[in-house]
C-alpha positions as CSV (number, residue, x, y, z in Angstrom):
1,M,11.1,15.3,14.6
2,K,12.4,18.7,15.2
3,K,11.7,21.6,12.9
4,L,14.6,24.0,12.5
5,S,14.9,27.5,11.3
6,L,18.3,27.7,9.6
7,L,20.3,30.2,7.5
8,L,20.1,29.0,4.0
9,F,22.3,30.0,1.1
10,F,20.8,29.7,-2.3
11,A,21.6,30.0,-5.9
12,C,19.1,30.0,-8.8
13,F,20.1,29.4,-12.4
14,Q,23.8,29.1,-11.3
15,A,23.7,32.6,-9.7
16,I,25.2,32.0,-6.2
17,L,23.5,34.3,-3.6
18,F,24.1,34.3,0.1
19,G,21.9,35.4,3.0
20,Q,18.8,34.3,4.9
21,I,16.1,32.8,2.8
22,K,12.8,34.6,2.8
23,E,9.7,34.7,0.6
24,N,10.3,35.8,-3.0
25,H,7.5,38.0,-4.2
26,N,9.1,40.3,-6.8
27,Q,7.1,39.7,-10.0
28,C,4.4,42.1,-11.1
29,F,0.9,40.9,-10.8
30,K,-0.8,40.2,-14.1
31,K,-4.1,42.0,-14.7
32,N,-6.1,39.2,-16.2
33,A,-8.9,39.8,-18.7
34,F,-11.5,37.1,-18.5
35,V,-14.8,36.6,-20.4
36,N,-18.2,35.7,-19.2
37,S,-17.8,37.0,-15.6
38,Q,-21.4,36.5,-14.9
39,L,-23.0,37.6,-11.6
40,K,-26.6,37.6,-12.7
41,S,-29.2,35.4,-14.3
42,N,-28.3,33.1,-17.2
43,T,-31.7,33.6,-18.8
44,L,-31.8,37.3,-19.3
45,S,-30.0,39.3,-22.1
46,V,-27.4,41.9,-21.3
47,A,-30.0,44.6,-21.9
48,Q,-32.5,42.9,-19.6
49,I,-29.9,42.6,-16.9
50,A,-29.2,46.3,-17.2
51,E,-32.9,46.9,-16.6
52,T,-32.8,45.0,-13.3
53,E,-29.9,47.1,-12.2
54,K,-32.0,50.2,-12.2
55,Y,-33.4,49.3,-8.8
56,D,-32.1,47.8,-5.5
57,V,-34.0,45.2,-3.6
58,H,-34.3,45.8,0.1
59,Y,-36.8,43.1,1.3
60,Y,-38.4,39.9,0.0
61,A,-41.6,38.7,1.6
62,L,-42.7,35.2,0.6
63,N,-46.1,33.9,1.6
64,L,-46.6,30.4,0.1
65,T,-48.7,27.3,0.3
66,M,-46.9,24.0,-0.2
67,N,-46.9,20.4,0.8
68,N,-44.4,17.5,1.0
69,L,-46.1,15.4,-1.8
70,S,-45.4,17.7,-4.8
71,T,-43.5,20.7,-5.9
72,N,-46.6,22.8,-6.4
73,V,-46.3,26.4,-5.1
74,A,-49.0,29.0,-4.7
75,G,-49.0,32.3,-2.9
76,T,-47.7,35.9,-3.0
77,V,-44.2,37.3,-3.1
78,E,-43.5,41.0,-2.4
79,I,-40.4,42.7,-3.8
80,H,-39.6,45.8,-1.7
81,A,-37.2,48.0,-3.7
82,K,-35.9,51.5,-4.3
83,T,-35.0,53.0,-7.7
84,K,-31.4,53.9,-8.5
85,E,-32.6,56.0,-11.5
86,A,-35.9,57.1,-13.0
87,I,-37.7,54.1,-14.5
88,D,-40.9,53.5,-16.4
89,S,-40.9,49.7,-15.7
90,A,-39.4,47.2,-13.3
91,L,-38.2,43.9,-14.5
92,F,-38.0,40.7,-12.4
93,E,-37.8,37.0,-13.3
94,L,-40.2,34.1,-12.9
95,F,-40.2,30.9,-14.9
96,S,-42.4,31.1,-18.0
97,T,-44.7,28.2,-17.1
98,M,-45.6,29.6,-13.6
99,T,-49.0,31.4,-13.7
100,I,-49.3,35.0,-12.5
101,S,-52.8,35.8,-11.5
102,Q,-52.3,39.4,-10.4
103,I,-49.5,42.0,-9.8
104,R,-49.9,45.1,-7.6
105,V,-47.6,48.0,-7.3
106,D,-47.9,49.7,-4.0
107,G,-51.2,47.9,-3.5
108,I,-52.7,48.9,-6.8
109,P,-53.4,46.2,-9.5
110,T,-51.4,46.8,-12.7
111,T,-50.9,45.2,-16.1
112,F,-47.7,43.5,-16.9
113,T,-45.8,42.0,-19.8
114,R,-44.0,38.6,-20.0
115,V,-41.1,37.8,-22.4
116,A,-40.0,34.2,-21.5
117,S,-38.8,34.5,-17.9
118,A,-38.7,38.3,-17.9
119,V,-41.7,40.0,-16.3
120,Y,-42.1,43.8,-17.0
121,V,-44.2,45.9,-14.6
122,P,-45.0,49.5,-15.5
123,V,-44.1,51.8,-12.6
124,N,-43.1,55.4,-13.8
125,L,-40.9,56.2,-10.8
126,S,-38.3,58.9,-10.1
127,V,-34.8,58.3,-8.7
128,N,-34.5,57.1,-5.0
129,Q,-38.2,56.2,-4.9
130,S,-39.4,53.2,-2.9
131,F,-41.9,50.8,-4.2
132,I,-43.5,47.4,-3.5
133,I,-44.3,44.9,-6.2
134,A,-46.7,42.1,-5.0
135,I,-47.0,39.0,-7.3
136,D,-49.8,36.5,-6.8
137,Y,-48.8,33.3,-8.6
138,N,-49.0,29.5,-8.7
139,G,-47.7,26.6,-10.6
140,T,-45.3,23.6,-10.7
141,P,-41.6,24.5,-10.9
142,P,-39.7,23.0,-13.8
143,T,-37.5,19.9,-13.7
144,A,-34.3,19.4,-15.6
145,A,-36.4,17.9,-18.4
146,T,-38.5,21.1,-18.8
147,N,-35.7,23.6,-18.0
148,P,-32.3,22.3,-19.3
149,L,-30.6,25.4,-17.9
150,G,-31.7,24.5,-14.3
151,G,-34.6,22.4,-13.0
152,S,-33.3,22.2,-9.5
153,G,-35.1,25.1,-8.0
154,M,-37.7,23.0,-6.3
155,S,-37.6,19.2,-5.9
156,N,-39.7,16.5,-4.4
157,A,-38.4,13.0,-3.5
158,T,-38.6,10.2,-1.0
159,S,-35.5,9.3,1.0
160,P,-34.3,5.9,-0.1
161,S,-32.8,5.4,3.4
162,W,-35.6,6.6,5.7
163,G,-38.8,6.6,3.5
164,N,-39.7,10.3,4.2
165,Q,-41.0,12.4,1.4
166,V,-39.8,16.0,1.2
167,T,-40.2,19.1,-0.9
168,W,-37.2,21.4,-0.9
169,S,-35.6,24.3,-2.7
170,L,-32.1,24.6,-4.1
171,S,-31.7,27.8,-6.1
172,Q,-27.9,28.0,-6.7
173,P,-26.8,29.3,-9.1
174,F,-29.6,30.5,-11.3
175,S,-32.8,28.6,-10.2
176,A,-34.5,30.8,-7.7
177,Y,-36.8,32.2,-10.4
178,E,-38.0,28.6,-11.0
179,W,-40.1,28.8,-7.9
180,W,-40.5,32.4,-6.8
181,P,-40.4,35.8,-8.5
182,C,-37.1,37.6,-7.8
183,K,-34.1,39.5,-9.1
184,Q,-31.2,37.1,-9.6
185,S,-28.2,39.4,-9.0
186,L,-25.4,38.4,-6.6
187,S,-24.5,42.1,-6.1
188,D,-28.0,43.0,-4.9
189,K,-28.5,41.5,-1.5
190,A,-31.9,42.1,0.2
191,D,-31.5,43.7,3.6
192,S,-33.8,41.1,5.1
193,C,-36.5,38.6,4.2
194,E,-39.5,36.8,5.6
195,V,-40.8,33.4,4.5
196,K,-44.3,32.2,5.5
197,V,-45.2,28.7,4.5
198,T,-48.6,27.1,4.9
199,V,-48.4,23.3,5.0
200,P,-50.5,20.3,6.1
201,S,-50.5,20.1,9.8
202,N,-48.6,16.9,9.8
203,C,-45.6,18.7,8.3
204,K,-43.2,21.4,9.3
205,A,-41.6,24.0,7.1
206,G,-38.1,25.2,7.6
207,S,-36.5,28.4,6.3
208,N,-34.2,31.3,7.1
209,G,-33.8,33.2,10.3
210,V,-36.1,33.0,13.4
211,L,-39.3,31.0,13.5
212,E,-41.5,33.8,14.9
213,N,-44.9,32.1,14.8
214,V,-46.5,28.7,14.2
215,V,-50.1,29.4,13.4
216,D,-52.8,26.7,13.5
217,L,-55.2,27.7,10.7
218,G,-57.9,25.3,11.9
219,N,-58.4,23.6,8.6
220,G,-55.8,20.9,8.7
221,N,-53.1,23.4,7.8
222,T,-50.4,25.2,9.8
223,R,-48.5,28.3,8.8
224,Y,-44.8,28.6,9.7
225,E,-43.6,32.2,9.8
226,W,-39.9,32.8,9.5
227,K,-38.1,36.2,9.6
228,H,-34.4,36.8,8.8
229,R,-33.0,40.3,9.6
230,H,-29.7,40.1,7.9
231,P,-28.6,40.8,4.3
232,I,-29.2,37.8,2.1
233,D,-28.6,36.8,-1.6
234,Y,-31.4,35.5,-3.7
235,Y,-30.1,31.9,-4.0
236,L,-29.8,31.6,-0.2
237,I,-33.5,32.0,0.5
238,S,-35.0,28.6,1.0
239,V,-37.9,26.4,2.1
240,S,-38.2,22.7,3.0
241,V,-41.4,20.8,3.8
242,A,-41.7,17.4,5.3
243,Q,-43.0,15.4,8.3
244,Y,-40.2,16.6,10.6
245,I,-39.4,16.5,14.3
246,E,-37.4,19.3,15.8
247,Y,-34.2,18.6,17.6
248,N,-32.2,21.5,19.1
249,V,-28.7,21.9,20.5
250,Y,-26.8,25.0,21.5
251,A,-23.3,26.3,20.8
252,N,-21.4,28.5,23.2
253,P,-18.6,30.2,21.3
254,T,-16.3,32.5,23.2
255,G,-17.7,36.1,23.3
256,A,-21.2,35.2,22.3
257,V,-23.8,37.1,24.3
258,N,-26.1,34.1,24.5
259,P,-25.9,30.4,23.6
260,I,-26.6,30.0,19.8
261,L,-29.5,27.8,18.8
262,I,-28.8,25.0,16.3
263,Q,-32.3,24.1,15.2
264,N,-32.7,20.8,13.3
265,F,-35.7,19.6,11.4
266,I,-35.1,15.8,11.2
267,Y,-37.3,13.2,9.5
268,N,-40.1,12.1,11.7
269,N,-38.8,8.5,11.8
270,P,-37.6,7.2,15.1
271,A,-34.4,5.7,13.7
272,T,-33.2,8.9,11.9
273,L,-32.4,11.0,14.9
274,T,-30.9,8.0,16.8
275,N,-28.6,7.4,13.8
276,F,-27.5,11.0,13.4
277,Q,-27.7,12.5,16.9
278,A,-24.0,12.4,17.7
279,E,-23.1,13.9,14.4
280,I,-25.7,16.7,14.8
281,D,-24.4,17.4,18.3
282,E,-20.9,18.0,16.9
283,T,-22.2,21.0,15.0
284,A,-21.9,23.0,18.2
285,D,-18.1,22.1,18.4
286,F,-17.7,23.2,14.8
287,L,-19.5,26.5,15.3
288,E,-17.4,27.3,18.3
289,L,-14.2,26.5,16.4
290,F,-15.1,28.5,13.4
291,S,-16.1,31.5,15.5
292,E,-12.6,31.5,17.0
293,L,-10.9,31.2,13.6
294,F,-13.1,33.4,11.4
295,G,-14.7,35.7,13.8
296,P,-18.2,35.6,15.5
297,Y,-20.9,33.5,13.9
298,P,-22.5,36.1,11.6
299,F,-26.1,35.2,12.6
300,E,-25.7,34.5,16.3
301,D,-28.7,36.7,17.2
302,E,-30.9,34.2,15.2
303,K,-29.8,30.6,14.8
304,Y,-28.0,28.0,12.7
305,G,-29.8,24.9,11.7
306,H,-30.5,22.0,9.3
307,C,-33.5,20.7,7.3
308,M,-33.1,17.2,6.0
309,A,-33.8,16.5,2.3
310,P,-33.1,13.4,0.2
311,F,-30.1,14.4,-1.8
312,S,-26.5,13.4,-1.6
313,G,-25.0,16.6,-0.2
314,G,-25.9,19.9,1.4
315,M,-26.8,23.5,0.4
316,E,-25.8,26.4,2.7
317,H,-29.1,28.2,2.9
318,Q,-28.5,31.1,5.2
319,T,-28.9,30.1,8.8
320,M,-30.6,26.8,7.9
321,T,-28.6,24.4,5.7
322,T,-30.5,21.8,3.7
323,Q,-28.6,18.6,4.2
324,G,-29.1,15.0,3.0
325,F,-27.4,13.3,5.9
326,F,-25.0,14.1,8.7
327,E,-21.3,13.4,8.5
328,K,-18.6,15.6,10.0
329,S,-17.0,16.8,6.8
330,L,-20.3,17.7,5.1
331,T,-21.6,19.4,8.2
332,A,-18.4,21.4,8.7
333,H,-18.3,22.4,5.0
334,E,-21.9,23.7,5.0
335,L,-21.4,25.5,8.3
336,G,-18.3,27.1,7.0
337,H,-20.4,28.6,4.2
338,Q,-22.2,30.7,6.8
339,W,-19.0,32.8,6.8
340,W,-17.7,32.0,3.3
341,G,-20.7,32.4,0.9
342,D,-23.5,33.7,3.1
343,H,-22.0,36.5,5.3
344,V,-19.6,37.3,2.4
345,T,-20.8,36.1,-1.0
346,C,-18.9,35.7,-4.2
347,A,-19.2,38.8,-6.3
348,S,-19.6,36.7,-9.5
349,W,-19.8,33.0,-10.2
350,A,-16.4,33.3,-11.7
351,D,-15.2,34.0,-8.1
352,I,-17.0,30.9,-6.6
353,W,-13.6,30.2,-4.8
354,V,-14.5,32.7,-2.1
355,N,-17.5,30.4,-1.3
356,E,-16.5,26.9,-2.1
357,G,-12.7,27.0,-1.6
358,F,-13.0,28.5,1.9
359,A,-15.9,26.3,2.9
360,S,-13.9,23.2,1.8
361,Y,-10.9,24.6,3.8
362,S,-13.2,25.0,6.8
363,D,-13.7,21.2,6.6
364,F,-9.9,20.8,6.7
365,L,-9.6,23.1,9.6
366,M,-12.2,21.1,11.5
367,I,-10.1,18.0,10.8
368,E,-6.9,19.7,11.8
369,N,-8.2,21.0,15.1
370,L,-10.6,18.2,16.2
371,Y,-9.4,15.1,14.4
372,P,-5.6,15.8,13.9
373,A,-4.8,12.1,13.3
374,E,-6.8,12.4,10.0
375,K,-5.4,15.6,8.6
376,V,-2.4,14.1,6.7
377,Q,-4.5,11.6,4.8
378,Y,-7.2,14.2,4.3
379,M,-4.9,16.6,2.5
380,Q,-3.2,13.8,0.5
381,D,-6.6,12.7,-0.8
382,V,-7.4,16.3,-1.8
383,H,-4.1,16.6,-3.6
384,T,-4.6,13.2,-5.4
385,N,-7.9,14.3,-6.8
386,I,-6.5,17.7,-8.0
387,M,-3.6,15.9,-9.7
388,S,-5.9,13.4,-11.4
389,Q,-5.8,15.8,-14.3
390,P,-2.8,18.0,-15.3
391,N,-4.5,21.4,-15.7
392,G,-7.4,23.6,-14.7
393,S,-7.7,27.0,-13.0
394,V,-9.5,27.7,-9.7
395,Y,-10.8,30.9,-11.4
396,V,-13.8,30.1,-13.5
397,L,-13.5,31.4,-17.0
398,D,-17.0,30.3,-18.2
399,S,-19.2,31.4,-15.3
400,L,-22.4,30.3,-17.1
401,N,-21.2,26.7,-17.1
402,E,-22.7,25.2,-13.9
403,S,-20.7,22.0,-14.0
404,R,-17.5,24.1,-14.2
405,I,-18.6,26.5,-11.4
406,F,-19.1,23.6,-9.1
407,S,-16.1,21.5,-10.2
408,G,-15.2,19.3,-7.2
409,R,-11.6,19.1,-8.4
410,L,-11.0,22.8,-9.1
411,S,-13.5,25.0,-7.1
412,Y,-13.6,22.8,-4.0
413,D,-10.4,20.7,-3.7
414,K,-7.9,22.9,-5.5
415,G,-9.7,25.9,-4.1
416,S,-9.1,24.7,-0.5
417,A,-5.6,23.4,-1.2
418,I,-4.3,26.8,-2.4
419,I,-5.6,28.4,0.7
420,H,-3.4,26.0,2.6
421,T,-0.5,27.2,0.4
422,M,-1.4,30.8,1.1
423,R,-1.3,30.1,4.8
424,F,2.2,28.5,4.3
425,V,3.5,31.5,2.4
426,M,2.4,33.8,5.3
427,N,4.2,31.4,7.7
428,N,2.4,32.9,10.7
429,D,-0.9,31.4,11.7
430,N,-1.9,34.2,14.0
431,L,-1.5,36.6,11.2
432,F,-3.2,34.3,8.7
433,F,-6.3,33.9,10.7
434,Q,-6.3,37.6,11.5
435,A,-6.4,38.2,7.8
436,L,-9.4,35.9,7.5
437,R,-11.2,37.8,10.3
438,N,-10.3,41.1,8.6
439,Y,-11.8,39.9,5.4
440,Q,-15.0,38.9,7.1
441,N,-15.2,42.3,8.8
442,Q,-14.3,44.3,5.7
443,F,-16.9,42.6,3.3
444,K,-19.6,41.6,5.8
445,D,-23.1,41.4,4.5
446,S,-21.7,42.1,1.0
447,V,-19.9,40.4,-1.9
448,A,-16.2,40.0,-2.7
449,K,-13.9,38.8,-5.5
450,G,-10.9,36.5,-5.3
451,L,-8.7,39.5,-5.7
452,D,-10.3,41.0,-2.6
453,V,-8.9,38.0,-0.6
454,K,-5.5,38.8,-2.1
455,A,-5.7,42.4,-1.0
456,V,-6.7,41.6,2.6
457,L,-3.9,39.0,2.8
458,E,-1.4,41.6,1.7
459,Q,-2.8,44.4,3.8
460,T,-2.6,42.2,6.9
461,S,0.8,40.6,6.4
462,G,2.8,43.0,4.2
463,I,3.5,40.0,1.9
464,D,3.1,40.3,-1.8
465,Y,0.8,37.6,-3.1
466,D,1.1,38.4,-6.8
467,N,3.0,35.2,-7.6
468,V,0.7,33.0,-5.5
469,F,-2.4,34.2,-7.3
470,N,-0.8,34.2,-10.8
471,E,0.4,30.6,-10.3
472,W,-2.2,29.0,-8.1
473,Y,-5.5,30.9,-8.5
474,F,-5.4,32.1,-12.2
475,G,-2.7,29.6,-13.2
476,E,-3.0,25.9,-14.0
477,G,-1.4,22.7,-13.0
478,Y,1.1,21.8,-10.3
479,P,4.9,21.2,-9.9
480,T,6.8,17.9,-9.7
481,Y,9.9,18.5,-7.5
482,S,13.2,16.6,-7.8
483,S,16.3,17.1,-5.7
484,R,20.0,16.5,-5.9
485,W,22.2,16.8,-2.8
486,N,25.7,16.4,-1.3
487,K,27.3,17.1,2.0
488,I,30.4,18.8,3.2
489,G,30.9,17.5,6.7
490,N,27.8,18.8,8.6
491,D,27.0,21.3,5.8
492,L,24.5,20.5,3.0
493,I,24.4,21.5,-0.6
494,L,21.1,21.0,-2.4
495,E,19.6,21.5,-5.8
496,I,15.8,21.6,-6.2
497,T,14.3,21.4,-9.7
498,H,10.7,21.3,-10.8
499,T,8.6,20.8,-13.9
500,A,5.1,21.9,-14.3
501,S,2.1,19.8,-15.4
502,A,0.6,22.7,-17.5
503,A,3.8,24.4,-18.4
504,V,2.3,26.3,-21.4
505,V,0.1,28.2,-18.9
506,T,2.1,28.1,-15.7
507,P,5.7,27.1,-16.3
508,T,7.1,28.0,-12.8
509,F,5.8,27.8,-9.2
510,T,7.6,30.2,-6.8
511,N,6.1,29.2,-3.5
512,P,8.3,28.1,-0.5
513,L,8.9,24.4,-0.1
514,E,9.7,22.3,2.9
515,I,12.1,19.2,2.7
516,K,12.5,16.7,5.4
517,F,16.0,15.3,6.0
518,T,17.1,12.2,7.8
519,R,20.2,12.7,10.0
520,T,22.5,10.0,11.4
521,G,22.3,9.9,15.2
522,M,20.0,12.9,15.3
523,S,16.3,13.6,14.9
524,D,14.9,14.3,11.4
525,T,14.6,18.0,10.5
526,I,12.4,20.0,8.1
527,I,14.0,22.9,6.3
528,R,12.0,25.6,4.4
529,F,13.4,26.7,1.1
530,D,12.2,29.5,-1.2
531,I,11.7,28.6,-4.8
532,N,12.1,31.4,-7.3
533,A,12.9,29.4,-10.5
534,N,12.7,25.9,-12.0
535,T,16.2,25.2,-10.8
536,C,17.5,26.5,-7.5
537,Q,20.6,25.6,-5.5
538,Y,21.2,26.1,-1.8
539,Y,24.0,25.9,0.7
540,V,22.9,25.1,4.3
541,P,25.6,25.2,7.0
542,N,25.6,23.2,10.2
543,V,22.6,21.1,9.4
544,G,24.2,17.9,10.8
545,P,25.0,14.5,9.4
546,V,22.4,14.3,6.7
547,S,21.9,10.7,5.4
548,S,18.9,11.2,3.1
549,I,16.1,13.3,1.9
550,S,13.2,11.4,3.3
551,Q,10.3,13.6,2.0
552,I,9.5,16.6,-0.1
553,D,6.7,18.8,1.3
554,P,6.1,16.5,4.3
555,N,3.2,18.6,5.6
556,N,1.3,18.8,2.3
557,W,1.4,22.5,2.0
558,I,1.8,22.4,-1.8
559,I,-0.1,20.5,-4.5
560,N,2.8,18.6,-6.0
561,K,4.3,15.3,-7.0
562,S,7.7,14.1,-5.9
563,G,10.4,13.1,-8.4
564,A,13.9,11.7,-7.9
565,K,15.8,12.4,-4.7
566,I,19.5,11.8,-5.6
567,Y,22.6,11.8,-3.5
568,D,25.4,13.0,-5.8
569,P,28.9,13.2,-4.2
570,N,30.1,15.1,-7.3
571,F,27.6,17.9,-6.8
572,F,29.3,21.2,-5.7
573,L,27.0,24.0,-6.7
574,G,29.1,24.9,-9.7
575,L,31.3,27.2,-7.6
576,T,34.5,26.9,-9.7
577,N,33.3,29.2,-12.5
578,D,32.9,32.5,-10.7
579,N,35.5,35.4,-10.5
580,E,36.3,34.9,-6.9
581,S,37.1,31.2,-7.5
582,S,39.3,31.8,-10.5
583,R,42.1,33.5,-8.4
584,I,42.5,30.4,-6.2
585,S,45.2,27.8,-7.0
586,I,45.4,24.3,-5.6
587,F,48.5,22.5,-6.9
588,P,50.0,20.1,-7.8
589,N,46.9,18.1,-8.8
590,P,47.3,15.1,-8.9
591,T,49.7,14.7,-6.0
592,N,51.3,12.0,-3.9
593,N,51.7,14.0,-0.7
594,L,52.0,17.8,-0.3
595,I,49.7,20.2,-1.9
596,Q,49.7,24.0,-1.9
597,V,46.6,26.2,-1.5
598,F,47.0,29.8,-2.7
599,D,44.6,32.7,-2.3
600,P,46.6,35.9,-2.8
601,F,43.8,38.4,-2.1
602,N,42.3,37.3,1.2
603,E,43.7,37.0,4.7
604,N,40.9,35.2,6.3
605,S,40.2,31.9,4.4
606,K,39.3,28.4,5.5
607,L,40.0,25.1,3.9
608,I,37.7,22.1,4.4
609,I,38.7,18.7,3.0
610,F,36.4,15.7,3.0
611,D,36.5,12.3,1.3
612,Q,34.1,10.7,-1.2
613,E,31.8,9.6,1.6
614,G,31.4,13.1,2.9
615,K,33.6,12.6,6.0
616,L,35.3,15.7,7.2
617,L,39.1,15.3,7.3
618,I,40.5,18.8,7.7
619,N,39.0,22.2,8.8
620,Q,41.8,24.8,8.9
621,N,42.0,28.6,8.7
622,F,44.8,30.2,6.6
623,K,46.0,33.5,5.3
624,E,46.9,33.6,1.6
625,T,48.8,30.3,1.5
626,L,48.6,26.9,3.1
627,T,50.6,23.7,2.7
628,V,48.7,20.5,3.3
629,S,50.1,17.0,3.7
630,L,48.1,14.1,2.3
631,E,50.7,11.6,3.4
632,N,48.3,9.8,5.8
633,F,45.5,9.8,3.3
634,D,44.6,6.8,1.2
635,A,44.9,7.0,-2.6
636,G,41.6,8.4,-4.0
637,I,39.7,11.6,-4.7
638,Y,39.2,14.4,-2.1
639,S,37.1,17.5,-2.2
640,F,38.8,20.8,-1.2
641,V,36.4,23.6,-0.3
642,I,37.6,27.2,0.3
643,Y,35.4,29.4,2.5
644,Q,35.6,33.2,2.9
645,E,33.3,35.1,5.2
646,N,31.5,31.8,6.0
647,R,30.6,31.1,2.5
648,P,32.0,28.6,0.0
649,I,33.7,30.2,-3.0
650,H,35.7,27.4,-4.5
651,V,35.4,23.6,-4.7
652,E,37.9,21.4,-6.4
653,K,38.6,17.7,-6.7
654,V,42.1,16.6,-5.7
655,I,43.5,13.2,-6.7
656,K,46.0,11.5,-4.3
657,H,48.1,8.8,-6.0
């Protein structure tokens, strides 16, 4: 199959326009007003959230005692912070059933007040003043039964496949406070953190950053000391405890100063590593690929890694994903999060697309580059899941609704599929991936919104993405495309119509669209058309002997369904109704032989005649008048098409007796 770039002439809503097709981005972007754009805890009131915003966290230090047999946690957490304004108390969160034995401010024991999960500590500090709150605490984190709003912060379970018992954390989106005292604000990343975990000596503890020390405490316990020297959001700090073995591999992305450690804590079960080793080894290939596409691995001076835990998925804890098993799509998705979610984090849970949409698209990019034979079916499956329901927006309206935030159909699948569409709109892969690298550089170690992605795409490409975001990000549903076509010799006339599955919200989709044509005696060709209305018409010269429309959107760039593809020999773009056409006379009609063609105001016209089968019979230039003999033509209906300046301006059916 050959992909051609042709001059396309198009007409929308019966307006005939001529020229080279290019992207249509001429509508104003709608400034959307949405409710519940939540970036902070779901347990605090608005007033309490405002209290937490009076200081910035710079460093978290966790020093905990845990084991792999229960979720019990005991230890000390330090919150290092600086005031943004004068305050008389500092507020942080810890689940109400966790016991606080003492709190110290800058080393001095202090009183404190608890209101449900809110903990108030008197401080009396001026603006720009640094302070350290140390909290000694212990307890058993809640389950879903004891905290219906969460209950996933800390879990303990035995792997049904391998028999290993594990305690592991999973704090997203609002469950960090269930197992350690913290400030749950996406916009306030700590500059760095350390996690020290004392565990039974038959266990290992995995966490973020670099394992700086493993200390044998001499009492049957070992302390694992992890240090992470990059900005990190509260929900990405993690711990996992089990009887692990350590299995390490290295990635060597282009431009990296040193090989990058991929540190894996795998169940201490001889069959587990044997079963997953090949899949784990592939992580290096994925890291090298993503470093090329997105920019350098953000934490290459430390590591990437995995801790196994018995749940059916993964969680992108910064530098050390917690993962239930190893399979290329899951591994690529969670690794992609190190750029999309960790290095740059969503600014609110309403903007979860900048995490999950791009991580899911990372999975597709892995398939596209390393398993290309699977990419067509992969994207078809994604589209099928999206279209299992007719509506739904990628943008999250209710960002306190955890099931909506993490909707597989909308945040993950549709989120990834519309990135594919955005890439198609740009129509330049070098520029598209440069935009992704620009985004990573511009928002590194920080947070971003969906509209920040839009701004970077526009800045990098010069293309207006207003329509794309209105229709695909904020909008709902998908189009169903139908087509009607005819041919004039080797020229093609085409009508594309579409209906929308959620027309009340998004009636029209204005993205480009590719159509694959089968040609007699020639290779198939794919032609790209711009769509700027629900009905669009096009004239394509010199496309060759088209015999059928074989496929709409053959490369799955657009979430869509395909309707009817109709060959209509009576379809002529409706050219007979414009002013230019009305001055042209073709007579007598019907005729039994001679026929006159008269165009009094043009000296450079061309007549093309073809039969009902689309066979070209006459192609002749003329000035003002032309006499044509139909003596050798069979009785029937013939199409007369008048061209001026290489464009058709008049089509008429002529009957030969």
